[in-house]
C-alpha positions as a Markdown table, in Angstrom:
| # | Residue | x | y | z |
|---|---|---|---|---|
| 1 | Met | 147.1 | -14.0 | 57.0 |
| 2 | Arg | 148.2 | -16.3 | 54.3 |
| 3 | Asp | 147.2 | -15.7 | 50.7 |
| 4 | Glu | 147.0 | -19.4 | 50.0 |
| 5 | Thr | 144.5 | -20.1 | 52.7 |
| 6 | Pro | 141.2 | -20.9 | 51.0 |
| 7 | Ile | 138.2 | -18.7 | 51.7 |
| 8 | Ala | 136.1 | -21.4 | 53.2 |
| 9 | Cys | 134.6 | -22.2 | 56.5 |
| 10 | Ser | 135.1 | -25.7 | 58.0 |
| 11 | Leu | 132.4 | -25.3 | 60.7 |
| 12 | Pro | 129.9 | -28.2 | 60.5 |
| 13 | Ser | 126.6 | -27.0 | 59.0 |
| 14 | Glu | 124.6 | -27.6 | 62.2 |
| 15 | Ser | 127.0 | -25.2 | 64.1 |
| 16 | Ile | 126.7 | -22.3 | 61.6 |
| 17 | Glu | 123.5 | -20.8 | 62.9 |
| 18 | Pro | 124.5 | -20.9 | 66.6 |
| 19 | Arg | 127.8 | -19.3 | 65.7 |
| 20 | Leu | 126.1 | -16.6 | 63.7 |
| 21 | Asp | 123.8 | -15.9 | 66.7 |
| 22 | Glu | 126.9 | -15.5 | 68.9 |
| 23 | Trp | 128.4 | -13.0 | 66.4 |
| 24 | Arg | 125.1 | -11.1 | 66.2 |
| 25 | Ser | 125.0 | -10.8 | 70.0 |
| 26 | Val | 128.6 | -9.5 | 70.1 |
| 27 | Val | 128.1 | -7.1 | 67.2 |
| 28 | Ser | 124.9 | -5.7 | 68.7 |
| 29 | Ser | 126.9 | -4.5 | 71.7 |
| 30 | Thr | 129.3 | -2.4 | 69.7 |
| 31 | Arg | 129.4 | 1.4 | 70.1 |
| 32 | His | 130.7 | 1.9 | 66.6 |
| 33 | Arg | 131.6 | -0.2 | 63.6 |
| 34 | Glu | 133.8 | 1.0 | 60.7 |
| 35 | Ser | 135.1 | -0.3 | 57.5 |
| 36 | Thr | 138.9 | -0.6 | 57.2 |
| 37 | Glu | 141.1 | -1.3 | 54.2 |
| 38 | Thr | 141.1 | -5.1 | 54.8 |
| 39 | Gly | 138.1 | -5.6 | 57.0 |
| 40 | Val | 136.2 | -4.1 | 59.8 |
| 41 | Arg | 136.9 | -2.5 | 63.2 |
| 42 | Leu | 134.4 | -3.0 | 66.0 |
| 43 | His | 134.5 | -0.6 | 69.0 |
| 44 | Phe | 133.1 | -1.7 | 72.3 |
| 45 | Gly | 132.9 | 0.1 | 75.7 |
| 46 | Arg | 135.2 | -0.4 | 78.6 |
| 47 | Asp | 132.7 | -2.8 | 80.1 |
| 48 | Ala | 132.8 | -5.2 | 77.1 |
| 49 | Asp | 133.1 | -8.9 | 77.9 |
| 50 | Val | 136.6 | -9.3 | 76.6 |
| 51 | Val | 136.8 | -13.0 | 77.4 |
| 52 | Ser | 133.7 | -13.8 | 75.4 |
| 53 | Ile | 134.9 | -11.7 | 72.4 |
| 54 | Ala | 138.4 | -13.3 | 72.5 |
| 55 | Arg | 136.9 | -16.8 | 72.8 |
| 56 | Leu | 134.6 | -16.2 | 69.8 |
| 57 | Ala | 137.3 | -14.7 | 67.7 |
| 58 | Ala | 139.6 | -17.7 | 68.4 |
| 59 | Ala | 136.8 | -20.1 | 67.6 |
| 60 | Glu | 136.1 | -18.3 | 64.3 |
| 61 | Gln | 139.7 | -18.2 | 63.3 |
| 62 | Met | 139.9 | -22.0 | 63.8 |
| 63 | Cys | 137.1 | -22.7 | 61.2 |
| 64 | Cys | 137.9 | -19.7 | 58.9 |
| 65 | Gly | 141.6 | -19.6 | 58.7 |
| 66 | Phe | 141.6 | -16.8 | 56.1 |
| 67 | Leu | 140.5 | -14.3 | 58.8 |
| 68 | Ala | 142.8 | -12.5 | 61.2 |
| 69 | Phe | 141.6 | -11.0 | 64.5 |
| 70 | Thr | 143.3 | -8.4 | 66.6 |
| 71 | Leu | 141.9 | -7.4 | 70.0 |
| 72 | Thr | 143.0 | -4.1 | 71.6 |
| 73 | Ile | 142.2 | -3.1 | 75.2 |
| 74 | Asp | 143.0 | 0.5 | 76.2 |
| 75 | Ala | 141.6 | 3.4 | 78.2 |
| 76 | Asp | 139.0 | 4.1 | 75.4 |
| 77 | Gly | 137.5 | 0.5 | 75.6 |
| 78 | Val | 137.9 | -2.6 | 73.5 |
| 79 | Val | 138.5 | -2.8 | 69.8 |
| 80 | Leu | 138.3 | -5.9 | 67.6 |
| 81 | Asp | 139.8 | -5.7 | 64.2 |
| 82 | Val | 138.7 | -8.4 | 61.7 |
| 83 | Asn | 140.7 | -8.6 | 58.5 |
| 84 | Gly | 140.8 | -10.9 | 55.5 |
| 85 | Pro | 141.8 | -11.1 | 51.8 |
| 86 | Pro | 139.9 | -9.0 | 49.3 |
| 87 | Asp | 137.8 | -12.0 | 48.2 |
| 88 | Ala | 136.4 | -12.3 | 51.7 |
| 89 | Arg | 135.3 | -8.7 | 52.0 |
| 90 | Ala | 131.6 | -9.3 | 51.3 |
| 91 | Met | 131.5 | -12.0 | 53.9 |
| 92 | Ile | 133.2 | -9.9 | 56.5 |
| 93 | Asp | 130.9 | -6.9 | 55.9 |
| 94 | Gly | 127.9 | -9.2 | 56.0 |
| 95 | Leu | 128.9 | -11.0 | 59.2 |
| 96 | Phe | 129.8 | -7.9 | 61.1 |
| 97 | Gly | 127.1 | -5.6 | 59.8 |
| 98 | Val | 129.3 | -2.8 | 58.4 |
| 99 | Ala | 126.6 | -2.0 | 55.8 |
| 100 | Arg | 124.1 | -1.4 | 58.6 |
| 101 | Ala | 126.6 | 0.5 | 60.6 |
| 102 | Arg | 127.2 | 3.0 | 57.9 |
| 103 | Gly | 123.7 | 4.3 | 58.3 |
| 104 | Glu | 123.9 | 4.5 | 62.1 |
């Protein structure tokens, strides 16, 4: 992650709502979400659609260069870490539903 990367999304306005819908669908399939120091960690089961998660994360990183995504696949399942600079924290929490997850 680069500090000089502006916190701005280059996605065309007509594509924003469909992208948000894709993220809502992915986030709804998490087993657990947790806040991390620089973002959020999404835990999925072993049957998670890894290809779709990776495709969406790559597409998001292309329009929001200030975000960093790490995908881990192991015996426990699939984990997606989403990280960004401090100024992006509210956006990360809002997009990935961490505030809702805290009450789960």
